[in-house]
Chimera marker file (.cmm) of the C-alpha trace (Angstrom):
<marker_set name="trace">
<marker id="1" x="76.876" y="87.050" z="-59.232" r="1" g="1" b="0" radius="0.5"/>
<marker id="2" x="77.726" y="89.008" z="-62.383" r="1" g="1" b="0" radius="0.5"/>
<marker id="3" x="74.970" y="91.041" z="-61.914" r="1" g="1" b="0" radius="0.5"/>
<marker id="4" x="75.704" y="92.037" z="-58.688" r="1" g="1" b="0" radius="0.5"/>
<marker id="5" x="79.020" y="93.356" z="-59.888" r="1" g="1" b="0" radius="0.5"/>
<marker id="6" x="77.993" y="95.109" z="-62.572" r="1" g="1" b="0" radius="0.5"/>
<marker id="7" x="75.785" y="96.709" z="-60.030" r="1" g="1" b="0" radius="0.5"/>
<marker id="8" x="78.377" y="97.741" z="-57.735" r="1" g="1" b="0" radius="0.5"/>
<marker id="9" x="80.559" y="98.964" z="-60.727" r="1" g="1" b="0" radius="0.5"/>
<marker id="10" x="77.931" y="100.951" z="-61.664" r="1" g="1" b="0" radius="0.5"/>
<marker id="11" x="77.661" y="102.781" z="-58.111" r="1" g="1" b="0" radius="0.5"/>
<marker id="12" x="81.166" y="103.237" z="-57.777" r="1" g="1" b="0" radius="0.5"/>
<marker id="13" x="81.659" y="104.847" z="-60.834" r="1" g="1" b="0" radius="0.5"/>
<marker id="14" x="78.422" y="107.109" z="-59.830" r="1" g="1" b="0" radius="0.5"/>
<marker id="15" x="80.277" y="107.670" z="-57.073" r="1" g="1" b="0" radius="0.5"/>
<marker id="16" x="83.042" y="108.698" z="-58.460" r="1" g="1" b="0" radius="0.5"/>
<marker id="17" x="81.668" y="110.759" z="-61.620" r="1" g="1" b="0" radius="0.5"/>
<marker id="18" x="79.035" y="112.834" z="-59.654" r="1" g="1" b="0" radius="0.5"/>
<marker id="19" x="81.062" y="113.430" z="-56.867" r="1" g="1" b="0" radius="0.5"/>
<marker id="20" x="78.484" y="111.907" z="-54.456" r="1" g="1" b="0" radius="0.5"/>
<marker id="21" x="79.083" y="113.022" z="-50.474" r="1" g="1" b="0" radius="0.5"/>
<marker id="22" x="80.791" y="110.250" z="-48.247" r="1" g="1" b="0" radius="0.5"/>
<marker id="23" x="77.375" y="110.253" z="-46.313" r="1" g="1" b="0" radius="0.5"/>
<marker id="24" x="75.702" y="108.380" z="-49.382" r="1" g="1" b="0" radius="0.5"/>
<marker id="25" x="79.155" y="105.727" z="-49.717" r="1" g="1" b="0" radius="0.5"/>
<marker id="26" x="78.311" y="105.529" z="-45.957" r="1" g="1" b="0" radius="0.5"/>
<marker id="27" x="75.164" y="104.640" z="-46.593" r="1" g="1" b="0" radius="0.5"/>
<marker id="28" x="76.119" y="101.955" z="-48.952" r="1" g="1" b="0" radius="0.5"/>
<marker id="29" x="78.259" y="99.878" z="-46.800" r="1" g="1" b="0" radius="0.5"/>
<marker id="30" x="75.971" y="99.674" z="-44.213" r="1" g="1" b="0" radius="0.5"/>
<marker id="31" x="73.040" y="98.775" z="-46.787" r="1" g="1" b="0" radius="0.5"/>
<marker id="32" x="75.695" y="96.172" z="-47.968" r="1" g="1" b="0" radius="0.5"/>
<marker id="33" x="75.914" y="94.998" z="-44.304" r="1" g="1" b="0" radius="0.5"/>
<marker id="34" x="72.637" y="95.008" z="-43.907" r="1" g="1" b="0" radius="0.5"/>
<marker id="35" x="71.818" y="92.757" z="-47.125" r="1" g="1" b="0" radius="0.5"/>
<marker id="36" x="74.855" y="90.449" z="-45.690" r="1" g="1" b="0" radius="0.5"/>
<marker id="37" x="72.969" y="90.146" z="-42.346" r="1" g="1" b="0" radius="0.5"/>
<marker id="38" x="69.407" y="89.131" z="-44.123" r="1" g="1" b="0" radius="0.5"/>
<marker id="39" x="70.940" y="86.835" z="-46.292" r="1" g="1" b="0" radius="0.5"/>
<marker id="40" x="72.399" y="84.998" z="-43.542" r="1" g="1" b="0" radius="0.5"/>
<marker id="41" x="68.945" y="85.355" z="-41.818" r="1" g="1" b="0" radius="0.5"/>
<marker id="42" x="67.485" y="84.061" z="-44.536" r="1" g="1" b="0" radius="0.5"/>
<marker id="43" x="69.707" y="81.184" z="-45.228" r="1" g="1" b="0" radius="0.5"/>
<marker id="44" x="69.189" y="79.820" z="-41.264" r="1" g="1" b="0" radius="0.5"/>
<marker id="45" x="65.402" y="79.969" z="-41.669" r="1" g="1" b="0" radius="0.5"/>
<marker id="46" x="65.177" y="78.229" z="-44.941" r="1" g="1" b="0" radius="0.5"/>
<marker id="47" x="66.907" y="75.292" z="-43.169" r="1" g="1" b="0" radius="0.5"/>
<marker id="48" x="64.830" y="75.834" z="-39.955" r="1" g="1" b="0" radius="0.5"/>
<marker id="49" x="61.637" y="75.524" z="-42.360" r="1" g="1" b="0" radius="0.5"/>
<marker id="50" x="63.347" y="72.606" z="-44.200" r="1" g="1" b="0" radius="0.5"/>
<marker id="51" x="63.968" y="70.694" z="-41.038" r="1" g="1" b="0" radius="0.5"/>
<marker id="52" x="60.416" y="71.616" z="-39.802" r="1" g="1" b="0" radius="0.5"/>
<marker id="53" x="58.734" y="70.402" z="-43.255" r="1" g="1" b="0" radius="0.5"/>
<marker id="54" x="60.892" y="67.353" z="-43.333" r="1" g="1" b="0" radius="0.5"/>
<marker id="55" x="59.283" y="65.848" z="-39.841" r="1" g="1" b="0" radius="0.5"/>
<marker id="56" x="55.897" y="67.053" z="-40.747" r="1" g="1" b="0" radius="0.5"/>
<marker id="57" x="56.037" y="65.384" z="-43.944" r="1" g="1" b="0" radius="0.5"/>
<marker id="58" x="57.564" y="61.883" z="-41.961" r="1" g="1" b="0" radius="0.5"/>
<marker id="59" x="54.162" y="62.187" z="-39.889" r="1" g="1" b="0" radius="0.5"/>
<marker id="60" x="51.850" y="62.964" z="-43.007" r="1" g="1" b="0" radius="0.5"/>
<marker id="61" x="53.230" y="60.043" z="-44.152" r="1" g="1" b="0" radius="0.5"/>
<marker id="62" x="52.589" y="57.814" z="-41.245" r="1" g="1" b="0" radius="0.5"/>
<marker id="63" x="49.523" y="58.807" z="-41.014" r="1" g="1" b="0" radius="0.5"/>
<marker id="64" x="48.580" y="58.363" z="-44.541" r="1" g="1" b="0" radius="0.5"/>
<marker id="65" x="50.143" y="54.933" z="-44.008" r="1" g="1" b="0" radius="0.5"/>
<marker id="66" x="47.529" y="53.856" z="-41.212" r="1" g="1" b="0" radius="0.5"/>
<marker id="67" x="44.369" y="55.381" z="-43.309" r="1" g="1" b="0" radius="0.5"/>
<marker id="68" x="45.354" y="53.150" z="-46.304" r="1" g="1" b="0" radius="0.5"/>
<marker id="69" x="45.396" y="50.125" z="-43.935" r="1" g="1" b="0" radius="0.5"/>
<marker id="70" x="42.292" y="50.855" z="-42.200" r="1" g="1" b="0" radius="0.5"/>
<marker id="71" x="41.016" y="51.268" z="-45.704" r="1" g="1" b="0" radius="0.5"/>
<marker id="72" x="42.471" y="47.991" z="-46.999" r="1" g="1" b="0" radius="0.5"/>
<marker id="73" x="41.054" y="46.009" z="-44.031" r="1" g="1" b="0" radius="0.5"/>
<marker id="74" x="37.694" y="47.688" z="-44.046" r="1" g="1" b="0" radius="0.5"/>
<marker id="75" x="37.350" y="46.406" z="-48.022" r="1" g="1" b="0" radius="0.5"/>
<marker id="76" x="39.001" y="43.427" z="-47.857" r="1" g="1" b="0" radius="0.5"/>
<marker id="77" x="37.755" y="41.698" z="-44.730" r="1" g="1" b="0" radius="0.5"/>
<marker id="78" x="33.980" y="41.856" z="-46.390" r="1" g="1" b="0" radius="0.5"/>
<marker id="79" x="35.224" y="40.508" z="-49.535" r="1" g="1" b="0" radius="0.5"/>
<marker id="80" x="37.275" y="37.655" z="-48.065" r="1" g="1" b="0" radius="0.5"/>
<marker id="81" x="33.579" y="36.820" z="-46.190" r="1" g="1" b="0" radius="0.5"/>
<marker id="82" x="31.822" y="36.720" z="-49.010" r="1" g="1" b="0" radius="0.5"/>
<marker id="83" x="34.321" y="34.493" z="-50.811" r="1" g="1" b="0" radius="0.5"/>
<marker id="84" x="34.619" y="32.258" z="-48.121" r="1" g="1" b="0" radius="0.5"/>
<marker id="85" x="30.737" y="31.779" z="-47.921" r="1" g="1" b="0" radius="0.5"/>
<marker id="86" x="30.614" y="31.450" z="-51.978" r="1" g="1" b="0" radius="0.5"/>
<marker id="87" x="33.560" y="28.451" z="-51.498" r="1" g="1" b="0" radius="0.5"/>
<marker id="88" x="31.202" y="26.974" z="-48.378" r="1" g="1" b="0" radius="0.5"/>
<marker id="89" x="28.357" y="27.051" z="-50.856" r="1" g="1" b="0" radius="0.5"/>
<marker id="90" x="30.384" y="25.144" z="-53.181" r="1" g="1" b="0" radius="0.5"/>
<marker id="91" x="31.886" y="22.733" z="-51.214" r="1" g="1" b="0" radius="0.5"/>
<marker id="92" x="29.453" y="22.114" z="-48.859" r="1" g="1" b="0" radius="0.5"/>
<marker id="93" x="25.921" y="23.122" z="-50.671" r="1" g="1" b="0" radius="0.5"/>
<marker id="94" x="23.551" y="21.506" z="-47.945" r="1" g="1" b="0" radius="0.5"/>
<marker id="95" x="24.690" y="23.837" z="-45.028" r="1" g="1" b="0" radius="0.5"/>
<link id1="1" id2="2" r="1" g="1" b="0" radius="0.2"/>
<link id1="2" id2="3" r="1" g="1" b="0" radius="0.2"/>
<link id1="3" id2="4" r="1" g="1" b="0" radius="0.2"/>
<link id1="4" id2="5" r="1" g="1" b="0" radius="0.2"/>
<link id1="5" id2="6" r="1" g="1" b="0" radius="0.2"/>
<link id1="6" id2="7" r="1" g="1" b="0" radius="0.2"/>
<link id1="7" id2="8" r="1" g="1" b="0" radius="0.2"/>
<link id1="8" id2="9" r="1" g="1" b="0" radius="0.2"/>
<link id1="9" id2="10" r="1" g="1" b="0" radius="0.2"/>
<link id1="10" id2="11" r="1" g="1" b="0" radius="0.2"/>
<link id1="11" id2="12" r="1" g="1" b="0" radius="0.2"/>
<link id1="12" id2="13" r="1" g="1" b="0" radius="0.2"/>
<link id1="13" id2="14" r="1" g="1" b="0" radius="0.2"/>
<link id1="14" id2="15" r="1" g="1" b="0" radius="0.2"/>
<link id1="15" id2="16" r="1" g="1" b="0" radius="0.2"/>
<link id1="16" id2="17" r="1" g="1" b="0" radius="0.2"/>
<link id1="17" id2="18" r="1" g="1" b="0" radius="0.2"/>
<link id1="18" id2="19" r="1" g="1" b="0" radius="0.2"/>
<link id1="19" id2="20" r="1" g="1" b="0" radius="0.2"/>
<link id1="20" id2="21" r="1" g="1" b="0" radius="0.2"/>
<link id1="21" id2="22" r="1" g="1" b="0" radius="0.2"/>
<link id1="22" id2="23" r="1" g="1" b="0" radius="0.2"/>
<link id1="23" id2="24" r="1" g="1" b="0" radius="0.2"/>
<link id1="24" id2="25" r="1" g="1" b="0" radius="0.2"/>
<link id1="25" id2="26" r="1" g="1" b="0" radius="0.2"/>
<link id1="26" id2="27" r="1" g="1" b="0" radius="0.2"/>
<link id1="27" id2="28" r="1" g="1" b="0" radius="0.2"/>
<link id1="28" id2="29" r="1" g="1" b="0" radius="0.2"/>
<link id1="29" id2="30" r="1" g="1" b="0" radius="0.2"/>
<link id1="30" id2="31" r="1" g="1" b="0" radius="0.2"/>
<link id1="31" id2="32" r="1" g="1" b="0" radius="0.2"/>
<link id1="32" id2="33" r="1" g="1" b="0" radius="0.2"/>
<link id1="33" id2="34" r="1" g="1" b="0" radius="0.2"/>
<link id1="34" id2="35" r="1" g="1" b="0" radius="0.2"/>
<link id1="35" id2="36" r="1" g="1" b="0" radius="0.2"/>
<link id1="36" id2="37" r="1" g="1" b="0" radius="0.2"/>
<link id1="37" id2="38" r="1" g="1" b="0" radius="0.2"/>
<link id1="38" id2="39" r="1" g="1" b="0" radius="0.2"/>
<link id1="39" id2="40" r="1" g="1" b="0" radius="0.2"/>
<link id1="40" id2="41" r="1" g="1" b="0" radius="0.2"/>
<link id1="41" id2="42" r="1" g="1" b="0" radius="0.2"/>
<link id1="42" id2="43" r="1" g="1" b="0" radius="0.2"/>
<link id1="43" id2="44" r="1" g="1" b="0" radius="0.2"/>
<link id1="44" id2="45" r="1" g="1" b="0" radius="0.2"/>
<link id1="45" id2="46" r="1" g="1" b="0" radius="0.2"/>
<link id1="46" id2="47" r="1" g="1" b="0" radius="0.2"/>
<link id1="47" id2="48" r="1" g="1" b="0" radius="0.2"/>
<link id1="48" id2="49" r="1" g="1" b="0" radius="0.2"/>
<link id1="49" id2="50" r="1" g="1" b="0" radius="0.2"/>
<link id1="50" id2="51" r="1" g="1" b="0" radius="0.2"/>
<link id1="51" id2="52" r="1" g="1" b="0" radius="0.2"/>
<link id1="52" id2="53" r="1" g="1" b="0" radius="0.2"/>
<link id1="53" id2="54" r="1" g="1" b="0" radius="0.2"/>
<link id1="54" id2="55" r="1" g="1" b="0" radius="0.2"/>
<link id1="55" id2="56" r="1" g="1" b="0" radius="0.2"/>
<link id1="56" id2="57" r="1" g="1" b="0" radius="0.2"/>
<link id1="57" id2="58" r="1" g="1" b="0" radius="0.2"/>
<link id1="58" id2="59" r="1" g="1" b="0" radius="0.2"/>
<link id1="59" id2="60" r="1" g="1" b="0" radius="0.2"/>
<link id1="60" id2="61" r="1" g="1" b="0" radius="0.2"/>
<link id1="61" id2="62" r="1" g="1" b="0" radius="0.2"/>
<link id1="62" id2="63" r="1" g="1" b="0" radius="0.2"/>
<link id1="63" id2="64" r="1" g="1" b="0" radius="0.2"/>
<link id1="64" id2="65" r="1" g="1" b="0" radius="0.2"/>
<link id1="65" id2="66" r="1" g="1" b="0" radius="0.2"/>
<link id1="66" id2="67" r="1" g="1" b="0" radius="0.2"/>
<link id1="67" id2="68" r="1" g="1" b="0" radius="0.2"/>
<link id1="68" id2="69" r="1" g="1" b="0" radius="0.2"/>
<link id1="69" id2="70" r="1" g="1" b="0" radius="0.2"/>
<link id1="70" id2="71" r="1" g="1" b="0" radius="0.2"/>
<link id1="71" id2="72" r="1" g="1" b="0" radius="0.2"/>
<link id1="72" id2="73" r="1" g="1" b="0" radius="0.2"/>
<link id1="73" id2="74" r="1" g="1" b="0" radius="0.2"/>
<link id1="74" id2="75" r="1" g="1" b="0" radius="0.2"/>
<link id1="75" id2="76" r="1" g="1" b="0" radius="0.2"/>
<link id1="76" id2="77" r="1" g="1" b="0" radius="0.2"/>
<link id1="77" id2="78" r="1" g="1" b="0" radius="0.2"/>
<link id1="78" id2="79" r="1" g="1" b="0" radius="0.2"/>
<link id1="79" id2="80" r="1" g="1" b="0" radius="0.2"/>
<link id1="80" id2="81" r="1" g="1" b="0" radius="0.2"/>
<link id1="81" id2="82" r="1" g="1" b="0" radius="0.2"/>
<link id1="82" id2="83" r="1" g="1" b="0" radius="0.2"/>
<link id1="83" id2="84" r="1" g="1" b="0" radius="0.2"/>
<link id1="84" id2="85" r="1" g="1" b="0" radius="0.2"/>
<link id1="85" id2="86" r="1" g="1" b="0" radius="0.2"/>
<link id1="86" id2="87" r="1" g="1" b="0" radius="0.2"/>
<link id1="87" id2="88" r="1" g="1" b="0" radius="0.2"/>
<link id1="88" id2="89" r="1" g="1" b="0" radius="0.2"/>
<link id1="89" id2="90" r="1" g="1" b="0" radius="0.2"/>
<link id1="90" id2="91" r="1" g="1" b="0" radius="0.2"/>
<link id1="91" id2="92" r="1" g="1" b="0" radius="0.2"/>
<link id1="92" id2="93" r="1" g="1" b="0" radius="0.2"/>
<link id1="93" id2="94" r="1" g="1" b="0" radius="0.2"/>
<link id1="94" id2="95" r="1" g="1" b="0" radius="0.2"/>
</marker_set>
């Protein structure tokens, strides 16, 4: 913020000392207003992108949980079956 104020003071001094034309001063005022408008647009777009990323992140998190569940089941089912077969062999060796 201090840098912006210093820049404004420097331009003001340059206008007074050098006797710059009124057209330059008017152009700088338009430039300042355009910068404010662009700042507002940037803040609005930032908010929209933040909301979009939050929604996208939630969808990715849901997909990841589903994949982890599928992988967990596909890994654990054969392991459980193998363990059950081993227990069955120890309990009932003749089967």
